[in-house]
Structure formats: C-alpha cells, structure tokens
C-alpha positions, 0 to 999 in steps of 0.5 A: 031951808031951816027943817033940812038944816036942822036935820043936818045938825042931826048928822052932824051930832050924830057923826060926832059921837061915832067918830073919834076925830071930827074935822075942823070945816064940819065943826064949822059949817054944823055951827053956822047951821045952828046959827042960822036955825037960832038953835043956841044948845048946838051952836055952843055945843059947837063953838066948844068943840072948835075951840078946843080943836084950836078955831080962835076967839078973833076967827069966830068974832069976824064970823059975820053970821055969829055976829049977833050971838056975842052978848050971849053969856055963854059965848062970854063963858067959852071965851073966857076958857080960851087959854084952857082950851088952847092947851087943849087943843095942843096936848090933844096933836103930837106938838112936835111933829106939828112944829116940824112940818111947819117949818117945812111948810115955810120952806116950802113956801119961800121957794114956790114964790121965788119960784113964781117971781123969777121972770125969766124961764131960763132962770127959773127953770134952773132953780126949780130944778137945783133947789124947789125940786131936791128940796120937796122931795127931800120933805115928802120923803120926810113926810113918808117916813112919818106916815109909817110911824105917826101917821098923817101930819094932818087935822087930826096928828099934828092940827092943821090940814094944809100944811102936808097937803101942799108939800105933797102936791108939789111932787112932781114926776117923783117914783115915791109917789108910788109908794105914798099914794096906798099910804094915803088913802089908808089914812083917808080911810083911818079919818087921818086927812079929809076927803078934800086933802085928798082928792086935793093931792090926787088931782094935782098929779092927775094933770100934771102927770097927764100935761093938764090932760085928764082933770081929776075930782076936778078942783081946779077947773073951772070950765070943764067937758061932760067927759070931763065931768062923769069922770071928776063925779066917778072920783068923787064918789068914790072917795065920798066927795059930794058931785058937782052939781051938789057942789054948785048948789052948794057955793049958790047956797053960800052967797044966798045965806053969806056963809063958808061951807069949804067946798073945792077950793081954788077958784070959789065959782061955779063948774061949768060943764060944755055940753 
C-alpha cells in the first residue's frame, strides 16, 4: 500500500508542476497519502500549497491522520505564516466575484430551505414558482455572463468549488442551460471546473429532465441497474472521472485508512449494481 501511495505522490507532484491550477481536493488527498507514508517532505510541501489555496489551519488540525505531525517545527512555521498564506490566497482569486457568488449562493440556500420546510404541497409549489425559480434563473444568467467575461466562477477563479455548482444544479427546465452547457465543458478543458463538479451539474440536469428515468454519471444513486452502470461509466470515462468499480474500492480504502478522498458526494456509500 505504501509503495502505491509513493507512486501516487510522484504523480501528484508531476501534475502540480504541469498544470497552472491544482484543485485543493487533490492537494488534500496528496497530503494524506504523504502522512500515511510518513513522507514528511511531501507532507509539508502539499500543506503549504494547500494553505496558499485557502486550506485553513483549523481544518488541517482537525484531520486525524495529521495529528502526529503537529509538533513538527515545519508545521509550526507554516502555522505562523497563516496570515501571509491567506493574503496570497486572496490575491490569487477575484474577490469581487467571490463576494458576489457567495451572496448569490446564500440567497439560493435561503430560498431552497424555505421550499424544503414548506409542508403543504400547494404552498410549496406556489413559492417555488413565484420566488425560487425566478431568482434561480436570474442567478444562472448572471453566471452565464461571468463565464463569458471571466471564466467559470469556481475554485480557480473565486477560490470556492461549490457555490456556483449548487446554483446551476438548481436550474430546472430552463432554456439557458442550452447556452451554458458547452461553456461548462470548455471551462472543464481549461481546468476551471473539476470533473466531479461538472458531473454533479450534468447528472442533476439529466435526472430532472428525464423524470428520474436516467441516472447520468451516477452521483446520487446507491442502487442501480447494470444498464445504468454501463451508461454511467461511459459518461464518467468521457470526462476522466473514476469508474463506479474504482469509486467503490476507494470508498472502502477511505474507511480502512480513515482518510477522505472526496469521492462522489452525498450518500457516501457503495454503489450497488443489481444484476
């Protein structure tokens, strides 16, 4: 296992050298692999890279696998430079757009919670159609404009991977997605949005548009048919996302080693294929 992790770390270092932007989730994984392998040079290398991308010392300290390294002088030096790393992070992203997208996300969440907590279907549908949907469509059109002028407002541009993804995922039965979809794939090719974020958006769209008859990239389903698994793996392969089989193996490895690999979100369990 350690030898495999050593090879993986070599790949992460190669990717970090090759690409302009390395997603924070990958840096976090590399950090954990280095900790498990007791490779302290790579451990503190990736910790510093992560802190410069917004990884907070509080989040780092709370990771169980990193506890044994907190007395190392290299960690103490990193922690002492927290403010400087934060400044570097903020200088690397568009703070104005970050504030705008965060405000949009907060508004989206307030309305989504209102929908979820409205018990009577008639009232829930009325609020959804009168308030939630118009607000979401306005927000998604604004994101469409931002992509045209600045690129995708994700981790690379604003330092957050999920705010825009959630907003777009809430966009249902709207013609704007026909314009947005090719731009999302172009952003993916430019390294502005990760494979898993793209898969989340696309899967939600597929599930809604087909009235749950199709499962897309298999992000939410915990039990699927063989046909769905074949379609899902084909879609995953098209954007370089790990197969369902490999995803299941990594979930088991996560649990065995008490790590977090940031796999397919939400249910966090194995994807069972019904024969």
